[in-house]
OpenMM code with the backbone's topology and positions (N, CA, C; nanometers):
from openmm import Vec3, app, unit

residues = "MET LEU ARG ASN HIS ALA THR LEU GLY CYS SER THR ILE PRO ALA PRO ARG SER PHE ALA ASP PRO ALA TYR ARG GLY SER ASP LEU VAL HIS VAL ALA ALA GLU TYR PRO ASP PRO ASP HIS PRO VAL ARG VAL ALA ILE ARG ASP HIS LYS ARG GLU ILE LEU ARG TYR LEU ALA GLU LEU ALA ALA ALA ALA GLU GLU THR ASP PRO GLY LYS THR ALA ALA THR VAL LEU THR LEU ALA ASP GLY ALA ALA CYS VAL ARG VAL SER LEU GLY ASP THR GLY ALA ALA GLY LEU ALA ARG GLU ALA ALA ALA ARG LEU LEU ALA HIS HIS".split()
positions = [
    Vec3(-0.7435, -0.4618, -8.3259),
    Vec3(-0.9234, -0.4028, -8.4492),
    Vec3(-0.9610, -0.5131, -8.4118),
    Vec3(-0.9786, -0.6347, -8.4463),
    Vec3(-1.0649, -0.7245, -8.4070),
    Vec3(-1.1713, -0.7347, -8.2995),
    Vec3(-1.0926, -0.7203, -8.1902),
    Vec3(-1.1002, -0.7165, -8.0704),
    Vec3(-1.2153, -0.5737, -8.0346),
    Vec3(-1.2058, -0.4410, -8.0832),
    Vec3(-1.2073, -0.3201, -8.0870),
    Vec3(-1.4247, -0.4321, -8.2136),
    Vec3(-1.4097, -0.4806, -8.2405),
    Vec3(-1.4770, -0.5084, -8.4084),
    Vec3(-1.5764, -0.5933, -8.3080),
    Vec3(-1.5528, -0.7052, -8.2468),
    Vec3(-1.6202, -0.7509, -8.1780),
    Vec3(-1.7011, -0.7088, -8.0769),
    Vec3(-1.6320, -0.6238, -8.0006),
    Vec3(-1.7031, -0.5379, -7.9351),
    Vec3(-1.8338, -0.4332, -7.9309),
    Vec3(-1.7862, -0.4086, -8.0401),
    Vec3(-1.8692, -0.2691, -8.1490),
    Vec3(-1.9649, -0.3672, -8.1420),
    Vec3(-1.9307, -0.4520, -8.2093),
    Vec3(-2.1055, -0.6296, -8.2854),
    Vec3(-2.1755, -0.6361, -8.1539),
    Vec3(-2.1325, -0.6701, -8.0393),
    Vec3(-2.1921, -0.7225, -7.9697),
    Vec3(-2.2530, -0.6212, -7.8496),
    Vec3(-2.1469, -0.5097, -7.7866),
    Vec3(-2.2097, -0.3921, -7.7038),
    Vec3(-2.3869, -0.3630, -7.7211),
    Vec3(-2.4244, -0.3996, -7.8098),
    Vec3(-2.5671, -0.3074, -7.8178),
    Vec3(-2.6981, -0.3907, -7.8562),
    Vec3(-2.6677, -0.5334, -7.9691),
    Vec3(-2.7012, -0.5913, -8.0039),
    Vec3(-2.7930, -0.6650, -7.8823),
    Vec3(-2.9265, -0.7486, -7.8439),
    Vec3(-2.9478, -0.8269, -7.7088),
    Vec3(-2.8876, -0.9504, -7.7717),
    Vec3(-2.8793, -0.9699, -7.5981),
    Vec3(-2.8384, -1.1747, -7.5882),
    Vec3(-2.9039, -1.1849, -7.6479),
    Vec3(-2.8480, -1.3348, -7.7150),
    Vec3(-2.9468, -1.4438, -7.7940),
    Vec3(-3.0709, -1.4995, -7.7088),
    Vec3(-3.0053, -1.5502, -7.5560),
    Vec3(-3.0536, -1.6226, -7.4101),
    Vec3(-3.1862, -1.5144, -7.3975),
    Vec3(-3.1762, -1.3431, -7.3847),
    Vec3(-3.2422, -1.2937, -7.3901),
    Vec3(-3.4164, -1.3231, -7.4765),
    Vec3(-3.3582, -1.2907, -7.5818),
    Vec3(-3.4788, -1.3533, -7.6913),
    Vec3(-3.5591, -1.5265, -7.6954),
    Vec3(-3.5034, -1.5094, -7.6005),
    Vec3(-3.5360, -1.7381, -7.5779),
    Vec3(-3.6553, -1.7010, -7.4803),
    Vec3(-3.6477, -1.5780, -7.4467),
    Vec3(-3.7415, -1.5539, -7.2616),
    Vec3(-3.8753, -1.5854, -7.3534),
    Vec3(-3.9614, -1.7059, -7.2934),
    Vec3(-4.1358, -1.6460, -7.3661),
    Vec3(-4.1775, -1.5902, -7.3424),
    Vec3(-4.1299, -1.4226, -7.2760),
    Vec3(-4.1975, -1.3744, -7.1870),
    Vec3(-4.1354, -1.1882, -7.2620),
    Vec3(-4.0130, -1.2149, -7.3203),
    Vec3(-3.9913, -1.1339, -7.3833),
    Vec3(-4.0574, -1.0199, -7.4970),
    Vec3(-4.0635, -0.8980, -7.4562),
    Vec3(-4.1652, -0.8734, -7.5436),
    Vec3(-4.1744, -0.7596, -7.6038),
    Vec3(-3.9801, -0.7005, -7.6339),
    Vec3(-3.9037, -0.6268, -7.6776),
    Vec3(-3.8449, -0.5476, -7.5552),
    Vec3(-3.8015, -0.3706, -7.6141),
    Vec3(-3.7195, -0.3412, -7.6233),
    Vec3(-3.9295, -0.2636, -7.4828),
    Vec3(-3.8287, -0.1878, -7.3703),
    Vec3(-3.9316, -0.1058, -7.3093),
    Vec3(-3.9216, 0.0362, -7.3951),
    Vec3(-3.7798, 0.0686, -7.3923),
    Vec3(-3.8158, 0.2274, -7.4653),
    Vec3(-3.9011, 0.2367, -7.5209),
    Vec3(-3.9577, 0.1118, -7.6539),
    Vec3(-4.0202, 0.1277, -7.7328),
    Vec3(-4.1544, 0.1703, -7.6993),
    Vec3(-4.1993, 0.0435, -7.5977),
    Vec3(-4.3068, 0.0145, -7.5568),
    Vec3(-4.3783, 0.2515, -7.4715),
    Vec3(-4.2629, 0.2226, -7.3822),
    Vec3(-4.2712, 0.3511, -7.3076),
    Vec3(-4.3112, 0.4896, -7.4731),
    Vec3(-4.2220, 0.4566, -7.5857),
    Vec3(-4.2404, 0.6258, -7.6178),
    Vec3(-4.4513, 0.5738, -7.6736),
    Vec3(-4.4111, 0.4498, -7.6857),
    Vec3(-4.5522, 0.4240, -7.8008),
    Vec3(-4.7152, 0.5382, -7.7139),
    Vec3(-4.6461, 0.4987, -7.5874),
    Vec3(-4.7498, 0.5710, -7.4882),
    Vec3(-4.7601, 0.7481, -7.4937),
    Vec3(-4.6762, 0.8331, -7.5007),
    Vec3(-4.6567, 0.8978, -7.5429),
    Vec3(-4.5735, 0.9556, -7.6688),
    Vec3(-4.7117, 0.9798, -7.7726),
    Vec3(-4.7015, 1.0173, -7.9331),
    Vec3(-4.6480, 1.1746, -7.9199),
    Vec3(-4.6171, 1.2142, -7.8390),
    Vec3(-4.5800, 1.3739, -7.8707),
    Vec3(-4.4555, 1.3658, -7.8612),
    Vec3(-4.3261, 1.4456, -7.9966),
    Vec3(-4.2335, 1.4162, -7.9655),
    Vec3(-4.2035, 1.4715, -7.9149),
    Vec3(-4.1996, 1.5729, -7.8483),
    Vec3(-4.1396, 1.7163, -7.7364),
    Vec3(-4.2076, 1.6413, -7.6174),
    Vec3(-4.2701, 1.5373, -7.5486),
    Vec3(-4.3316, 1.5043, -7.4427),
    Vec3(-4.1893, 1.4801, -7.3698),
    Vec3(-4.1827, 1.5165, -7.2049),
    Vec3(-4.0188, 1.4857, -7.1844),
    Vec3(-3.9812, 1.3423, -7.1888),
    Vec3(-4.0898, 1.2931, -7.1458),
    Vec3(-4.0100, 1.1272, -7.1774),
    Vec3(-3.9616, 1.0968, -7.2991),
    Vec3(-4.0622, 1.1120, -7.4039),
    Vec3(-3.9841, 1.0889, -7.5444),
    Vec3(-3.8262, 1.1610, -7.5619),
    Vec3(-3.8480, 1.2563, -7.5433),
    Vec3(-3.7301, 1.3218, -7.5080),
    Vec3(-3.5971, 1.2621, -7.4445),
    Vec3(-3.6217, 1.2494, -7.3249),
    Vec3(-3.5112, 1.1562, -7.1925),
    Vec3(-3.4744, 1.0381, -7.2839),
    Vec3(-3.6146, 0.9614, -7.3923),
    Vec3(-3.6028, 0.8463, -7.4241),
    Vec3(-3.4827, 0.8472, -7.5523),
    Vec3(-3.5433, 0.9534, -7.6368),
    Vec3(-3.4116, 1.0045, -7.7849),
    Vec3(-3.2871, 1.0407, -7.6903),
    Vec3(-3.2578, 1.0950, -7.6241),
    Vec3(-3.1232, 1.1229, -7.5401),
    Vec3(-3.0295, 1.0084, -7.5077),
    Vec3(-3.1543, 0.9474, -7.4515),
    Vec3(-3.0997, 0.7780, -7.4192),
    Vec3(-3.0354, 0.7239, -7.5763),
    Vec3(-3.1080, 0.7215, -7.5901),
    Vec3(-3.0589, 0.6073, -7.8387),
    Vec3(-2.9441, 0.7486, -7.8051),
    Vec3(-2.9705, 0.8616, -7.8529),
    Vec3(-2.8316, 0.9318, -7.8639),
    Vec3(-2.6424, 0.8805, -7.7877),
    Vec3(-2.7273, 0.8950, -7.6473),
    Vec3(-2.5860, 0.8437, -7.6167),
    Vec3(-2.5656, 0.6746, -7.5888),
    Vec3(-2.6276, 0.6065, -7.6251),
    Vec3(-2.5945, 0.4383, -7.7272),
    Vec3(-2.5126, 0.4357, -7.8458),
    Vec3(-2.5748, 0.5948, -7.9374),
    Vec3(-2.5185, 0.5980, -8.0805),
    Vec3(-2.3595, 0.6783, -8.0942),
    Vec3(-2.3178, 0.7204, -7.9802),
    Vec3(-2.2570, 0.7825, -7.9476),
    Vec3(-2.1110, 0.7019, -7.8924),
    Vec3(-2.1255, 0.6450, -7.7881),
    Vec3(-2.1186, 0.5180, -7.6819),
    Vec3(-2.0036, 0.4226, -7.8157),
    Vec3(-2.1216, 0.3686, -7.8877),
    Vec3(-2.1027, 0.2834, -8.0031),
    Vec3(-2.0309, 0.3670, -8.1553),
    Vec3(-1.9527, 0.5360, -8.1040),
    Vec3(-1.8981, 0.6038, -8.2382),
    Vec3(-1.8194, 0.5284, -8.1460),
    Vec3(-1.7497, 0.6094, -8.0195),
    Vec3(-1.6676, 0.5276, -7.9548),
    Vec3(-1.6205, 0.4570, -8.0207),
    Vec3(-1.6471, 0.3156, -7.9777),
    Vec3(-1.6109, 0.2579, -8.0057),
    Vec3(-1.5737, 0.2094, -8.1538),
    Vec3(-1.6036, 0.2222, -8.2705),
    Vec3(-1.6357, 0.2326, -8.3894),
    Vec3(-1.4950, 0.3145, -8.4350),
    Vec3(-1.4804, 0.4511, -8.3578),
    Vec3(-1.3921, 0.5592, -8.4238),
    Vec3(-1.2659, 0.4631, -8.3202),
    Vec3(-1.2098, 0.3505, -8.2322),
    Vec3(-1.1053, 0.3440, -8.1896),
    Vec3(-1.1010, 0.1784, -8.2866),
    Vec3(-1.1674, 0.1038, -8.2996),
    Vec3(-1.2165, -0.0183, -8.4192),
    Vec3(-1.0990, 0.0219, -8.5759),
    Vec3(-1.1223, 0.1959, -8.5317),
    Vec3(-1.0406, 0.1922, -8.7009),
    Vec3(-1.1429, 0.2471, -8.8323),
    Vec3(-1.2515, 0.2163, -8.8105),
    Vec3(-1.3784, 0.2339, -8.9092),
    Vec3(-1.3805, 0.3969, -8.8917),
    Vec3(-1.4000, 0.3899, -9.0956),
    Vec3(-1.3945, 0.4759, -9.1817),
    Vec3(-1.4977, 0.5961, -9.1105),
    Vec3(-1.6404, 0.5595, -9.1366),
    Vec3(-1.7365, 0.6604, -9.0846),
    Vec3(-1.7859, 0.6425, -8.9521),
    Vec3(-1.7274, 0.6138, -8.8442),
    Vec3(-1.7808, 0.6038, -8.6918),
    Vec3(-1.9607, 0.6466, -8.6566),
    Vec3(-1.9717, 0.7348, -8.6977),
    Vec3(-2.1485, 0.7772, -8.6751),
    Vec3(-2.1976, 0.6457, -8.7676),
    Vec3(-2.1600, 0.6340, -8.9171),
    Vec3(-2.2407, 0.5490, -8.9841),
    Vec3(-2.2390, 0.4037, -8.9396),
    Vec3(-2.1709, 0.3555, -8.8949),
    Vec3(-2.1402, 0.1957, -8.8544),
    Vec3(-2.2191, 0.2171, -8.6321),
    Vec3(-2.2359, 0.2991, -8.5991),
    Vec3(-2.3350, 0.3191, -8.4733),
    Vec3(-2.4560, 0.3316, -8.5322),
    Vec3(-2.4896, 0.3666, -8.5760),
    Vec3(-2.6491, 0.3267, -8.6610),
    Vec3(-2.6775, 0.1978, -8.7192),
    Vec3(-2.6027, 0.1700, -8.8101),
    Vec3(-2.5819, 0.0672, -8.8710),
    Vec3(-2.6471, -0.0693, -8.7317),
    Vec3(-2.4909, -0.0364, -8.6356),
    Vec3(-2.5550, -0.1594, -8.5743),
    Vec3(-2.6533, -0.1384, -8.4173),
    Vec3(-2.6620, 0.0239, -8.4257),
    Vec3(-2.7666, 0.0380, -8.3980),
    Vec3(-2.9032, 0.0070, -8.4307),
    Vec3(-2.8922, -0.0089, -8.5601),
    Vec3(-3.0415, -0.0276, -8.6281),
    Vec3(-3.0388, -0.1764, -8.6402),
    Vec3(-2.9352, -0.2373, -8.6864),
    Vec3(-2.9755, -0.3916, -8.6219),
    Vec3(-2.9767, -0.4439, -8.4937),
    Vec3(-2.9567, -0.3595, -8.4199),
    Vec3(-3.0433, -0.4686, -8.2754),
    Vec3(-3.1972, -0.4248, -8.2482),
    Vec3(-3.1823, -0.2823, -8.3288),
    Vec3(-3.3550, -0.2574, -8.2615),
    Vec3(-3.4262, -0.3629, -8.3260),
    Vec3(-3.4005, -0.3793, -8.5470),
    Vec3(-3.4562, -0.4599, -8.6121),
    Vec3(-3.4494, -0.6357, -8.5244),
    Vec3(-3.3785, -0.6745, -8.4375),
    Vec3(-3.3629, -0.7965, -8.4236),
    Vec3(-3.4646, -0.7785, -8.3119),
    Vec3(-3.4913, -0.6701, -8.2456),
    Vec3(-3.6246, -0.6813, -8.1581),
    Vec3(-3.7208, -0.6685, -8.2019),
    Vec3(-3.7760, -0.6307, -8.2756),
    Vec3(-3.8881, -0.5992, -8.3928),
    Vec3(-3.9097, -0.7878, -8.4549),
    Vec3(-3.8295, -0.8084, -8.4554),
    Vec3(-3.8576, -0.9215, -8.5449),
    Vec3(-3.9008, -1.0244, -8.4391),
    Vec3(-3.7790, -1.0166, -8.3549),
    Vec3(-3.7992, -1.1349, -8.2447),
    Vec3(-3.9836, -1.1180, -8.1672),
    Vec3(-4.0121, -0.9820, -8.1816),
    Vec3(-4.2287, -0.9631, -8.1524),
    Vec3(-4.2552, -0.9919, -8.2008),
    Vec3(-4.2179, -0.9546, -8.3697),
    Vec3(-4.3332, -0.9709, -8.4578),
    Vec3(-4.3932, -1.0795, -8.5279),
    Vec3(-4.2511, -1.1462, -8.5021),
    Vec3(-4.2163, -1.3075, -8.6002),
    Vec3(-4.2180, -1.4114, -8.4587),
    Vec3(-4.1968, -1.3993, -8.3922),
    Vec3(-4.1635, -1.4493, -8.2159),
    Vec3(-4.0356, -1.5557, -8.2657),
    Vec3(-3.9384, -1.4452, -8.3549),
    Vec3(-3.7880, -1.5358, -8.4241),
    Vec3(-3.7169, -1.5484, -8.2717),
    Vec3(-3.6696, -1.6223, -8.2404),
    Vec3(-3.5499, -1.6483, -8.0841),
    Vec3(-3.4539, -1.6099, -8.2018),
    Vec3(-3.4015, -1.6397, -8.3635),
    Vec3(-3.2939, -1.5761, -8.3303),
    Vec3(-3.2775, -1.5124, -8.3882),
    Vec3(-3.3409, -1.3315, -8.4255),
    Vec3(-3.3203, -1.3194, -8.4375),
    Vec3(-3.1491, -1.2333, -8.4110),
    Vec3(-3.1671, -1.2097, -8.2763),
    Vec3(-3.0125, -1.1233, -8.1761),
    Vec3(-2.9033, -1.2087, -8.2361),
    Vec3(-2.9026, -1.3475, -8.2842),
    Vec3(-2.8090, -1.4182, -8.3183),
    Vec3(-2.7818, -1.3861, -8.4896),
    Vec3(-2.8888, -1.3346, -8.5183),
    Vec3(-2.8676, -1.3183, -8.6718),
    Vec3(-2.7890, -1.1528, -8.6862),
    Vec3(-2.8772, -1.0627, -8.5917),
    Vec3(-2.7661, -0.9163, -8.6275),
    Vec3(-2.6815, -0.9697, -8.5331),
    Vec3(-2.6341, -1.0629, -8.4629),
    Vec3(-2.4829, -1.0269, -8.4448),
    Vec3(-2.3843, -1.0614, -8.5147),
    Vec3(-2.4108, -1.1558, -8.6108),
    Vec3(-2.3473, -1.1835, -8.7540),
    Vec3(-2.3715, -1.1317, -8.8446),
    Vec3(-2.4483, -1.0459, -8.8514),
    Vec3(-2.4814, -0.9374, -8.9764),
    Vec3(-2.3475, -0.8073, -8.9486),
    Vec3(-2.3856, -0.7712, -8.8043),
    Vec3(-2.2463, -0.6584, -8.7800),
    Vec3(-2.1024, -0.7264, -8.7866),
    Vec3(-2.0554, -0.8193, -8.7087),
    Vec3(-1.8695, -0.9144, -8.7693),
    Vec3(-1.8869, -0.9550, -8.9322),
    Vec3(-2.0125, -0.9269, -8.9908),
    Vec3(-2.0036, -0.9612, -9.1700),
    Vec3(-1.9537, -0.7763, -9.1291),
    Vec3(-2.0382, -0.6750, -9.1437),
    Vec3(-1.9949, -0.6258, -9.1528),
    Vec3(-1.8618, -0.4970, -9.1511),
    Vec3(-1.8228, -0.5510, -9.0599),
    Vec3(-1.7273, -0.4884, -8.9382),
    Vec3(-1.6200, -0.5408, -9.0201),
    Vec3(-1.6148, -0.6959, -9.0849),
    Vec3(-1.5109, -0.8061, -9.0748),
    Vec3(-1.4514, -0.7291, -9.2866),
    Vec3(-1.5714, -0.6262, -9.3218),
    Vec3(-1.5408, -0.5870, -9.4347),
    Vec3(-1.4673, -0.4299, -9.4342),
    Vec3(-1.4628, -0.3841, -9.3554),
    Vec3(-1.3672, -0.2841, -9.2903),
    Vec3(-1.2096, -0.2829, -9.3167),
] * unit.nanometer
topology = app.Topology()
chain = topology.addChain("A")
for resn in residues:
    res = topology.addResidue(resn, chain)
    for name in ("N", "CA", "C"):
        topology.addAtom(name, app.Element.getBySymbol(name[0]), res)
């Protein structure tokens, strides 16, 4: 079970080394979504579908790790990942990915 927890916590949170790159500007999906404000635009629909697929995959990992609420666990891990990217870009904090991975590991260890 611990192996599945480790996989779940690290599968979507960016690697700390990518955050160290001075050229890192955050998620390409967020940048593209900002260019298409209409939520029904095909680009936004594709982005939403992609994020839902990530959530589905994370929920499968959570279920395999015997999490009691795989959907909530998946959403939490994705939120940590997206939050880390925002903190990296807005604050320049290159340690945000590592913090998000640590937070995911702590949360998953309590289940």
